N, C-alpha and C positions, 0 to 999 in steps of 0.2 A: 217161794223162790222160783224165778224164771229159769227154765231150762235151755241152756244156751244150744244153738244150731249145731248139727254135727259138723265135723271138720271136713271141708269139701275141697277137692282139687279138681282143676280143669287141664288136661294134657300135662299134669305133673306141677302145675302152679296153683297155689291156694287162692281160693276165689276171694275177690276184694270185699263182697258184701254177701256172705254167706246167708244171711237171713233172707235178702231179697232173692238170692238164688233159690233157696228152699221153697220160698212162695212161688216162684215161676216153675218149679219142677213139680209142685203139687199136682197140677193138672186140674185143680178146683178154683173155679171163678167163672167170669162172663165178660162180654165184652159187646161192643158195637162197632158196625163199619159204615163209614160215610163218604160221599164224594164232596169234596171242596171245590168250589169255582168262585174265583175272585174273592177269595175269603168268605163266602158264604156257603150254607149247607141247606138242603130242602128239607124240612122236617126237623130242623135242629131241637124243637121242643120235644118231639117225640124220641129222639135220641137221649136227651138228657132225662127224661122221663124214665125210660128203659133201664138206664144205668141207675138211677136212684132206686127204682123199685126193685130190680135184681140184687143190688147191694143190701138193700134192707133184708130181702129174703134169704140170702145166702151168709151174710155176716152180722145180721142185726143191728146195722146203724146206716145212715143214709149217705149219699154222696153228693154234695151240692152242685148244682148246675153251673154256678159261676166259677167253681174251682176248675171243673172240667173245661169250661170255655177257655180259661187262662191258661190251662196246660197244653191245650190243643193250638192255641194261638202262639205260645210260645215255642212249639214244638215246630209249627210252620215258619215262624221267624227265624229259627236256628237252622232250618233246612232250607232257607231262601225261596220258599214257595207261597203261591197264592192259589194254585190249582194242584190238588193231590187226592189221593185215596188215603184216608185216615183211619186208623183203628185205635179204640181205646178200651184197653184191657184192665180188668179189675180183679186183684187177688186177695188171698188171706191178708188181714191187717189193713184191708182197704189200699194196699199198694197199687198206684195206678201207672200204668204204661201207655205211652203213645207212640204209635209208629206213623211214619209219613212214607208214602211211596208214589210213584207215578199214577198220574189220574187215569182212570178208565176211559176208554174212547166215548165220544158224546154220540147220541143217536142209537137208533135200534141195533140190537145185537144181530149177529148172523143167526139163521134157522137152527134149531136143535134137534136132534134125535135122542130120546130118551128109553131106557130100559128099567122094568120094574124090580123091586128088591123088597123081599119081606122083612120090613124093618120099620119100627116107629121109634123116634128119638125119646129117651127118657126126660122127664121134666121139659116138654116141649115149648112151654111158654117162655122158656129162660134161653137166650142166645148162649148158651155155656160153653166151657171149655171141655176138652175130654171127648170130643166127638169121634171116637175112633171108628164107631159104625157107620157113621156117615161117610167118613173118608174111605174106609174099606170098600163099601159098596160104589162110592163115586170113582175110585180107582179102578175097580173091576169094571165099571161101565166104561170107562175110557179105554181100557185094554181090549174090551170087547168091540171097539169101533163106536160107541155112542158118546155123547157129550156129557150127559148127566144120568144120575138114577133117580129114579121116582119111587118114593117110600110108600108102601102099602101094608095093610094088615095081612094076617093069614087068610082072611076071607076076601080080599080084593078090594078093601075100601081104601082110598087114595088119601093121602095126607099132604104131602109136599115133596120137593125135590130134595136131594142131599144139601144143596146150598141155595135152595131157590123156593119161592111160592110158586104154586101152578093155578092157572085159572081156564075155564072152559067158555066158548061162546056157544050157545044154542039158538042163536039168531035173533034172541030179544034181550037176553040178559048175559052179562059176565057172571060165571058161576064159579064161586070159590069154595072149595071142598071144606065141609064143616067138621071134618075129623081134626083131632087134636094136633097142632102144628105151632110152629112160631110164626106169629104175625108179624112179617117184615115191615120195615119202614116204608119200603116202595108200595107194597101191598097196602099200607095204612093209607097212604096218599092217594092212591088209585081207587080204592073201593068206594068211598064216597063221591067221587067224581065220575063215575061210570054208572050205567044201569046195572047194579050188582044185587047179586043174592048169595047166601051161603046155604047150601044142602049137601047130603051125602052124595058122593061121587064114587062109582066102583068101576073096576076094569071091565065089567061086563055093560057098562053104561057108554063107554068111549065111542062106538059106532053112533051114537045119538047125537054126538056133538058135531059143529061144523068147523071149529078152530079152537087153538089153545096157544097159550103163551106163558112163559115164566118171567119172574121178576126178583132181582135181589138188588143189593147195593151198587153192583156194577153194571146191571144191564137189565133191558127188557126185550125180550127176544120171543120171536113165534116158535111154535113147536111143530115140527114136520111128521113126526112118528113117535109112537109109544109102542114099543115092541114091534108087532106086527100091524097096528093099526096107524093108518096113513091119515095126515091132516093137510088139508091145503092152506097156504098162507092167505088170510083175508086181508088184503091190502088196506081196505077201508077201515077194519076194525083196528089194525095195528097203528094206522094214522091216527084214529081217535084216541088209542090208548098213550101213543107218545105225545100227542097234542095236550091230552090231560095232564101228563106228567110235567111236560115243559112249561105249562101254566103256573106251576107252583112256585112262588117266590122263594128264594133263598134268605135265610137268616144269617146276620152277621156273627161270625165266631167271636171276633173281638169283644170282650165285656165292655 
Protein backbone atom coordinates (compact mmCIF):
# COMPACT_ATOMS: atom_id res chain seq x y z
CA UNK A 1 0.00 0.00 0.00
CA UNK A 2 1.35 3.41 -0.98
CA UNK A 3 1.85 5.81 1.90
CA UNK A 4 0.19 9.14 1.15
CA UNK A 5 2.36 12.25 1.32
CA UNK A 6 2.10 14.31 4.50
CA UNK A 7 -0.47 17.08 4.59
CA UNK A 8 1.41 20.24 3.62
CA UNK A 9 0.36 23.88 3.74
CA UNK A 10 2.12 26.96 2.40
CA UNK A 11 1.25 30.20 4.19
CA UNK A 12 -1.83 28.47 5.54
CA UNK A 13 -3.02 27.16 2.16
CA UNK A 14 -2.96 23.40 1.40
CA UNK A 15 -0.47 22.52 -1.33
CA UNK A 16 -2.14 21.83 -4.67
CA UNK A 17 0.23 18.91 -5.46
CA UNK A 18 1.71 17.61 -2.19
CA UNK A 19 3.56 14.76 -3.91
CA UNK A 20 5.37 17.19 -6.22
CA UNK A 21 6.08 19.51 -3.32
CA UNK A 22 7.52 16.62 -1.30
CA UNK A 23 9.82 15.76 -4.20
CA UNK A 24 10.97 19.36 -4.56
CA UNK A 25 11.57 19.71 -0.83
CA UNK A 26 13.55 16.47 -0.59
CA UNK A 27 16.77 18.15 -1.73
CA UNK A 28 17.61 14.92 -3.58
CA UNK A 29 18.11 15.11 -7.30
CA UNK A 30 20.25 16.57 -10.05
CA UNK A 31 20.11 19.14 -12.82
CA UNK A 32 21.79 20.63 -15.84
CA UNK A 33 22.05 24.27 -16.87
CA UNK A 34 22.32 25.51 -20.44
CA UNK A 35 22.30 28.64 -22.53
CA UNK A 36 19.81 28.68 -25.40
CA UNK A 37 20.45 30.90 -28.40
CA UNK A 38 17.87 31.03 -31.19
CA UNK A 39 16.47 27.72 -29.96
CA UNK A 40 19.88 26.01 -30.03
CA UNK A 41 22.26 24.74 -27.31
CA UNK A 42 25.98 24.07 -27.54
CA UNK A 43 26.70 20.52 -26.40
CA UNK A 44 23.04 19.55 -26.19
CA UNK A 45 23.91 15.86 -26.47
CA UNK A 46 26.25 16.20 -23.47
CA UNK A 47 23.44 17.75 -21.44
CA UNK A 48 21.04 14.95 -22.37
CA UNK A 49 23.64 12.27 -21.60
CA UNK A 50 24.33 13.91 -18.21
CA UNK A 51 20.63 13.92 -17.33
CA UNK A 52 20.09 10.31 -18.39
CA UNK A 53 23.26 9.04 -16.67
CA UNK A 54 22.57 10.80 -13.38
CA UNK A 55 18.90 9.78 -13.40
CA UNK A 56 19.94 6.15 -13.79
CA UNK A 57 22.45 6.45 -10.94
CA UNK A 58 20.11 8.24 -8.52
CA UNK A 59 16.74 6.73 -9.42
CA UNK A 60 17.45 3.46 -11.23
CA UNK A 61 15.80 4.41 -14.52
CA UNK A 62 16.66 6.52 -17.53
CA UNK A 63 15.43 9.87 -18.78
CA UNK A 64 14.89 9.94 -22.53
CA UNK A 65 16.55 12.78 -24.35
CA UNK A 66 13.55 13.33 -26.62
CA UNK A 67 11.34 13.86 -23.58
CA UNK A 68 13.76 16.44 -22.20
CA UNK A 69 13.92 18.24 -25.54
CA UNK A 70 10.14 18.34 -25.71
CA UNK A 71 9.84 19.71 -22.18
CA UNK A 72 12.47 22.41 -22.81
CA UNK A 73 10.95 23.34 -26.17
CA UNK A 74 7.53 23.61 -24.58
CA UNK A 75 8.81 25.76 -21.71
CA UNK A 76 10.58 28.09 -24.13
CA UNK A 77 7.42 28.40 -26.18
CA UNK A 78 5.26 29.08 -23.13
CA UNK A 79 7.76 31.73 -22.00
CA UNK A 80 7.87 33.27 -25.47
CA UNK A 81 11.66 32.97 -25.71
CA UNK A 82 14.24 31.77 -28.19
CA UNK A 83 17.20 33.01 -26.10
CA UNK A 84 17.28 32.00 -22.44
CA UNK A 85 19.08 30.46 -19.48
CA UNK A 86 17.41 27.08 -19.00
CA UNK A 87 17.71 24.59 -16.17
CA UNK A 88 16.34 21.06 -16.13
CA UNK A 89 15.90 19.55 -12.65
CA UNK A 90 15.16 15.88 -11.96
CA UNK A 91 13.64 14.84 -8.61
CA UNK A 92 12.46 11.57 -7.01
CA UNK A 93 9.92 9.82 -9.20
CA UNK A 94 11.80 11.36 -12.13
CA UNK A 95 9.65 14.46 -11.74
CA UNK A 96 11.21 16.86 -14.22
CA UNK A 97 11.13 20.63 -13.77
CA UNK A 98 12.25 23.17 -16.41
CA UNK A 99 12.98 26.80 -15.59
CA UNK A 100 13.44 29.56 -18.18
CA UNK A 101 15.17 32.84 -17.28
CA UNK A 102 17.03 35.69 -18.95
CA UNK A 103 20.06 34.58 -21.00
CA UNK A 104 23.58 35.22 -19.77
CA UNK A 105 25.50 37.94 -21.63
CA UNK A 106 27.47 36.73 -24.64
CA UNK A 107 31.25 37.04 -24.70
CA UNK A 108 33.95 36.67 -22.08
CA UNK A 109 33.00 37.46 -18.51
CA UNK A 110 34.62 40.03 -16.25
CA UNK A 111 37.89 39.03 -14.55
CA UNK A 112 37.39 37.15 -11.29
CA UNK A 113 39.19 37.05 -7.95
CA UNK A 114 38.96 33.72 -6.09
CA UNK A 115 39.56 32.68 -2.51
CA UNK A 116 40.22 29.11 -1.42
CA UNK A 117 37.99 26.94 0.76
CA UNK A 118 38.85 23.56 2.27
CA UNK A 119 35.93 21.62 0.79
CA UNK A 120 35.29 18.99 -1.89
CA UNK A 121 31.77 18.27 -3.08
CA UNK A 122 30.30 14.82 -2.31
CA UNK A 123 29.68 12.70 -5.44
CA UNK A 124 31.38 15.41 -7.53
CA UNK A 125 30.69 13.63 -10.83
CA UNK A 126 26.97 14.44 -10.41
CA UNK A 127 25.57 17.95 -10.81
CA UNK A 128 23.45 17.29 -7.77
CA UNK A 129 21.07 19.31 -5.65
CA UNK A 130 21.61 20.08 -1.99
CA UNK A 131 24.92 21.88 -2.56
CA UNK A 132 24.89 23.63 0.82
CA UNK A 133 28.68 23.44 1.17
CA UNK A 134 29.28 25.05 -2.22
CA UNK A 135 26.74 27.78 -1.53
CA UNK A 136 28.11 28.39 1.96
CA UNK A 137 31.67 28.86 0.75
CA UNK A 138 30.58 30.83 -2.32
CA UNK A 139 28.57 33.29 -0.24
CA UNK A 140 31.41 33.62 2.26
CA UNK A 141 33.78 34.41 -0.62
CA UNK A 142 31.49 37.14 -1.94
CA UNK A 143 31.06 38.68 1.51
CA UNK A 144 34.85 38.81 1.74
CA UNK A 145 35.03 40.74 -1.55
CA UNK A 146 35.84 37.86 -3.91
CA UNK A 147 33.86 36.61 -6.90
CA UNK A 148 33.99 32.86 -6.29
CA UNK A 149 35.30 30.17 -3.94
CA UNK A 150 37.96 27.73 -5.14
CA UNK A 151 37.56 24.30 -3.56
CA UNK A 152 40.64 22.47 -2.28
CA UNK A 153 41.56 19.45 -0.21
CA UNK A 154 43.04 19.83 3.30
CA UNK A 155 46.43 19.32 1.61
CA UNK A 156 45.93 22.13 -0.89
CA UNK A 157 45.01 20.14 -4.01
CA UNK A 158 42.66 22.17 -6.21
CA UNK A 159 39.53 20.58 -7.64
CA UNK A 160 37.05 23.19 -8.96
CA UNK A 161 35.24 26.41 -8.19
CA UNK A 162 32.05 26.40 -6.16
CA UNK A 163 30.06 26.83 -9.40
CA UNK A 164 32.73 26.52 -12.08
CA UNK A 165 35.66 24.58 -13.46
CA UNK A 166 39.09 26.16 -13.37
CA UNK A 167 41.98 25.80 -15.80
CA UNK A 168 45.57 27.07 -15.71
CA UNK A 169 47.97 28.09 -18.48
CA UNK A 170 51.62 27.04 -18.19
CA UNK A 171 52.72 28.65 -21.44
CA UNK A 172 52.28 25.46 -23.43
CA UNK A 173 49.12 23.70 -22.26
CA UNK A 174 45.80 24.43 -20.63
CA UNK A 175 45.97 22.44 -17.40
CA UNK A 176 42.72 21.12 -15.89
CA UNK A 177 43.06 19.88 -12.28
CA UNK A 178 42.79 16.10 -12.14
CA UNK A 179 41.23 16.04 -8.66
CA UNK A 180 37.63 14.77 -8.45
CA UNK A 181 35.24 17.42 -9.76
CA UNK A 182 32.20 17.94 -11.93
CA UNK A 183 33.31 17.94 -15.55
CA UNK A 184 31.13 20.79 -16.73
CA UNK A 185 29.69 20.95 -20.23
CA UNK A 186 31.69 24.07 -21.11
CA UNK A 187 34.85 22.33 -19.90
CA UNK A 188 33.93 19.25 -21.96
CA UNK A 189 33.56 21.42 -25.07
CA UNK A 190 36.80 23.33 -24.51
CA UNK A 191 39.14 20.54 -23.43
CA UNK A 192 39.47 18.75 -26.80
CA UNK A 193 39.64 22.06 -28.70
CA UNK A 194 42.59 23.48 -26.74
CA UNK A 195 46.09 22.19 -25.97
CA UNK A 196 44.82 20.48 -22.81
CA UNK A 197 46.23 18.17 -20.16
CA UNK A 198 44.92 16.98 -16.80
CA UNK A 199 47.24 16.77 -13.82
CA UNK A 200 47.24 17.54 -10.09
CA UNK A 201 47.40 21.25 -9.26
CA UNK A 202 48.12 22.43 -5.72
CA UNK A 203 48.14 25.84 -4.10
CA UNK A 204 51.92 25.60 -3.93
CA UNK A 205 51.99 25.27 -7.74
CA UNK A 206 50.10 28.50 -8.43
CA UNK A 207 53.15 30.78 -8.90
CA UNK A 208 54.32 28.44 -11.69
CA UNK A 209 51.31 29.27 -13.89
CA UNK A 210 51.06 32.27 -16.19
CA UNK A 211 47.28 32.61 -16.27
CA UNK A 212 44.03 30.98 -15.23
CA UNK A 213 40.36 31.06 -16.21
CA UNK A 214 37.04 29.67 -15.02
CA UNK A 215 34.15 28.27 -17.03
CA UNK A 216 30.57 27.28 -16.36
CA UNK A 217 27.19 27.34 -18.10
CA UNK A 218 27.00 31.15 -17.92
CA UNK A 219 30.50 32.42 -18.55
CA UNK A 220 34.16 31.95 -19.40
CA UNK A 221 36.23 34.46 -17.46
CA UNK A 222 39.90 35.14 -16.70
CA UNK A 223 41.15 34.86 -13.13
CA UNK A 224 43.22 37.74 -11.76
CA UNK A 225 43.92 36.39 -8.26
CA UNK A 226 43.64 33.33 -6.05
CA UNK A 227 44.02 34.55 -2.49
CA UNK A 228 47.35 36.43 -2.52
CA UNK A 229 48.61 34.99 -5.83
CA UNK A 230 48.03 37.40 -8.72
CA UNK A 231 47.61 36.42 -12.38
CA UNK A 232 47.91 38.56 -15.48
CA UNK A 233 45.03 38.36 -17.94
CA UNK A 234 46.52 36.73 -21.04
CA UNK A 235 44.48 38.36 -23.80
CA UNK A 236 45.84 36.07 -26.50
CA UNK A 237 44.98 32.96 -24.47
CA UNK A 238 41.50 34.20 -23.64
CA UNK A 239 40.91 35.05 -27.28
CA UNK A 240 41.76 31.49 -28.26
CA UNK A 241 39.60 30.04 -25.49
CA UNK A 242 36.59 32.11 -26.53
CA UNK A 243 37.15 31.38 -30.21
CA UNK A 244 37.20 27.65 -29.46
CA UNK A 245 33.91 27.90 -27.59
CA UNK A 246 32.27 30.20 -30.14
CA UNK A 247 33.13 27.77 -32.95
CA UNK A 248 30.96 25.03 -31.40
CA UNK A 249 27.73 24.74 -33.37
CA UNK A 250 24.53 24.73 -31.35
CA UNK A 251 22.05 21.84 -31.62
CA UNK A 252 18.34 22.47 -32.18
CA UNK A 253 16.27 21.94 -29.05
CA UNK A 254 13.06 21.20 -30.93
CA UNK A 255 12.67 17.42 -31.33
